C-alpha positions in Angstrom: -58.5 54.0 -97.8 -55.4 55.5 -99.5 -53.3 53.5 -101.9 -51.1 51.1 -99.9 -47.8 52.7 -100.7 -49.1 56.2 -100.0 -51.1 55.7 -96.8 -50.5 57.6 -93.6 -49.5 54.5 -91.6 -46.7 53.4 -93.9 -46.0 53.6 -97.6 -43.2 55.6 -99.3 -42.7 57.9 -96.3 -42.1 54.9 -94.0 -39.7 53.3 -96.5 -37.7 56.5 -96.7 -37.5 56.7 -92.9 -36.3 53.1 -92.7 -33.7 53.7 -95.4 -32.4 56.7 -93.4 -32.7 55.6 -89.8 -33.1 51.8 -89.4 -29.4 50.9 -89.2 -28.5 53.4 -86.5 -31.4 55.3 -84.9 -33.7 52.2 -84.8 -31.0 49.8 -83.7 -31.7 49.8 -79.9 -35.4 49.1 -80.5 -34.7 46.4 -83.1 -32.3 44.5 -80.8 -34.6 44.8 -77.8 -37.5 43.6 -79.9 -35.5 40.7 -81.3 -34.6 39.6 -77.8 -38.3 39.7 -76.8 -39.4 37.8 -79.8 -37.0 35.0 -79.0 -39.5 34.2 -76.2 -42.3 33.6 -78.6 -41.7 29.9 -79.5 -44.9 28.4 -80.9 -45.0 24.8 -81.9 -46.7 25.7 -85.2 -44.4 25.6 -88.3 -46.5 28.1 -90.2 -46.7 31.7 -89.3 -49.4 34.1 -90.4 -47.6 37.5 -90.4 -49.9 40.5 -90.4 -48.4 43.8 -91.7 -44.7 43.2 -91.8 -43.9 46.1 -94.2 -40.3 45.5 -95.3 -39.4 43.7 -92.1 -37.2 46.6 -91.0 -37.8 46.2 -87.3 -37.7 42.4 -87.0 -34.4 40.6 -86.9 -34.5 37.9 -89.6 -33.3 35.2 -87.1 -36.8 35.4 -85.5 -38.2 33.6 -88.6 -35.7 30.6 -88.6 -38.1 28.4 -86.7 -40.8 28.5 -89.3 -41.1 26.4 -92.4 -43.7 28.7 -94.0 -44.6 32.3 -93.6 -47.9 33.7 -95.0 -47.6 37.5 -95.1 -50.6 39.8 -95.2 -49.0 42.9 -96.8 -50.8 45.2 -99.3 -47.7 47.3 -100.1 -45.9 45.9 -103.2 -42.7 47.8 -102.3 -42.8 46.3 -98.8 -43.3 42.8 -100.1 -40.2 43.1 -102.3 -38.1 44.6 -99.5 -39.2 41.9 -97.0 -38.5 39.0 -99.4 -35.1 40.4 -100.4 -34.2 41.0 -96.7 -35.1 37.5 -95.6 -33.4 35.8 -98.6 -30.1 37.7 -98.0 -30.1 36.9 -94.2 -27.6 34.1 -93.1 -30.4 31.9 -91.7 -29.9 28.2 -90.9 -33.3 27.5 -92.5 -35.1 29.7 -95.0 -38.8 29.7 -94.6 -41.1 29.5 -97.6 -42.7 32.9 -98.2 -46.2 33.5 -99.5 -47.8 36.9 -99.9 -51.4 38.0 -99.8 -52.1 41.6 -100.9 -55.8 41.6 -100.3 -57.0 43.4 -97.1 -57.9 41.1 -94.2 -57.8 43.5 -91.3 -59.0 47.1 -92.0 -61.5 47.0 -94.8 -62.5 43.3 -94.4 -61.6 42.3 -90.9 -64.0 39.3 -91.1 -61.6 37.7 -93.5 -58.8 37.4 -90.9 -60.2 34.6 -88.7 -61.3 32.7 -91.8 -57.8 32.8 -93.3 -56.2 31.7 -90.0 -58.6 28.8 -89.8 -57.9 27.8 -93.4 -54.2 27.6 -92.7 -54.7 25.0 -90.0 -52.0 24.8 -87.4 -50.6 28.3 -87.6 -49.3 30.9 -85.3 -50.1 34.6 -85.7 -47.9 37.7 -85.4 -49.1 41.2 -85.7 -46.1 43.3 -86.8 -46.7 46.8 -85.5 -50.0 47.0 -87.3 -52.7 47.1 -84.5 -51.7 50.6 -83.4 -52.1 51.8 -87.0 -55.7 50.6 -87.3 -57.1 53.9 -86.1 -54.9 55.8 -88.6 -56.0 53.6 -91.5 -59.6 53.8 -90.4 -59.3 57.6 -90.0 -60.7 57.6 -86.4 -59.4 59.2 -83.3 -61.7 57.4 -80.8 -63.1 53.9 -80.4 -66.2 53.1 -82.4 -67.9 50.4 -84.5 -65.2 50.3 -87.2 -62.3 49.8 -84.7 -64.6 47.4 -82.8 -65.0 45.2 -85.9 -61.2 45.0 -86.2 -60.8 44.2 -82.5 -63.5 41.5 -82.7 -61.8 39.9 -85.8 -58.4 39.9 -84.1 -59.8 38.3 -80.9 -61.5 35.6 -83.0 -58.4 34.9 -85.0 -56.1 34.4 -82.0 -58.6 32.2 -80.1 -57.1 28.7 -79.6 -53.7 29.4 -81.3 -50.3 30.9 -80.4 -50.0 34.6 -81.2 -47.8 37.7 -80.7 -48.3 41.4 -81.3 -46.1 44.4 -80.9 -47.9 47.7 -81.6 -47.9 51.4 -80.9 -49.2 52.3 -77.5 -48.6 56.1 -77.5 -46.4 58.4 -79.6 -45.2 62.0 -79.3 -42.3 64.3 -79.0 -41.2 63.8 -75.4 -38.2 61.6 -74.9 -39.1 58.6 -72.7 -36.5 57.3 -70.3 -36.4 53.5 -69.5 -34.3 50.5 -70.2 -35.9 48.3 -72.8 -37.4 45.8 -72.9 -39.4 46.9 -69.8 -41.3 43.9 -68.6 -44.6 44.0 -66.6 -46.7 41.3 -65.2 -49.8 42.8 -66.7 -50.6 45.6 -69.2 -49.7 49.1 -67.8 -52.4 51.6 -67.2 -52.1 55.0 -68.9 -51.2 56.5 -65.5 -48.4 53.9 -64.9 -47.0 54.4 -68.4 -46.8 58.2 -68.0 -45.3 57.9 -64.5 -42.6 55.4 -65.3 -41.6 56.4 -68.9 -42.0 60.2 -68.9 -41.2 61.3 -65.4 -38.9 64.2 -65.6 -39.1 64.6 -69.3 -38.3 68.1 -70.6 -40.6 69.8 -73.1 -43.0 72.6 -73.8 -46.5 72.6 -72.4 -47.7 71.5 -75.9 -45.4 68.5 -75.6 -46.6 67.3 -72.2 -47.5 63.6 -71.6 -51.1 64.6 -71.7 -50.6 65.5 -75.4 -49.3 62.1 -76.3 -51.2 60.4 -79.1 -53.0 57.3 -78.0 -53.2 54.6 -80.6 -56.3 52.9 -79.2 -54.8 49.5 -78.7 -56.6 48.6 -75.5 -58.8 45.5 -75.3 -57.4 43.8 -78.4 -55.4 41.3 -76.3 -55.8 39.9 -72.7 -54.6 42.6 -70.3 -53.7 40.1 -67.6 -50.9 38.6 -69.7 -47.3 39.9 -69.2 -46.5 42.9 -71.4 -43.2 44.4 -72.5 -42.5 48.0 -73.6 -40.0 49.4 -76.1 -38.8 52.9 -77.0 -38.7 53.4 -80.8 -37.3 56.7 -82.0 -38.9 56.7 -85.4 -37.1 59.8 -86.5 -35.0 62.3 -84.5 -37.2 63.7 -81.8 -40.3 61.6 -82.6 -40.9 58.7 -80.1 -43.2 55.7 -80.1 -43.8 53.5 -77.0 -44.3 50.1 -78.5 -46.2 47.5 -76.4 -45.6 43.8 -76.9 -47.6 40.8 -75.7 -47.8 37.2 -76.7 -49.9 34.2 -75.8 -47.3 32.3 -73.7 -44.7 34.1 -71.7 -42.2 31.3 -71.9 -39.5 30.7 -69.2 -36.9 31.6 -71.8 -38.0 35.2 -71.8 -39.0 35.4 -68.2 -35.5 34.5 -67.2 -34.0 37.3 -69.3 -36.3 40.1 -68.2 -34.5 43.3 -67.1 -37.2 45.3 -65.4 -40.5 44.7 -63.8 -43.0 47.3 -62.6 -42.2 48.2 -59.1 -38.6 46.9 -59.0 -35.7 45.3 -60.9 -35.2 41.6 -61.7 
């Protein structure tokens, strides 16, 4: 696997994008994601945060409820940025940060459930990392390597509160929907294409059929409510982000804006 600050899923290129676009172009996604994450309210005071990078997409107020955050982040630049970002945020309570640089997901997925177990009463959050597993593994279809990561994630979340937001598809067609888009269950590929890309303009090479799939199916229970976000990573490049957590609390259900098949 490439050096952490040079890999295809993040690294220096991602930091450069964040520096250039996070305050304006990413802002609609960041605020919609922050609203959604307010619905994730685990009782655990410790959070195991997997792959936060510099925390560019997560509003700092999301972390106020925790006393301790253990971050799995191999990129030293990302660790520095995230720590600085959180310390400068006007939070009512500053959580204690701990960083682990050793891989616990891609090269050594078996370590993830062991770490979660060792932390005791902890919640898990996968910060836009599950959709990058295929990139980091260098695979474009499901197979044993991705299956090992999936099995480790499923073991780690068993019996504890968890949340994940991750790439579902990406490409160069502009999706059209109000975010967060809330569904009672995970959208099928056909539903996603119909509801998010209907009427999109583009060349035949940029058709919905050419969207890149990030192979995130079957990581989490598909019967749970799912939410969808539109992240314009850089001008003209779009990622549909899928979000799901273990308990769709009434606080979030009451604020939902859309539901598949109608408005609420």
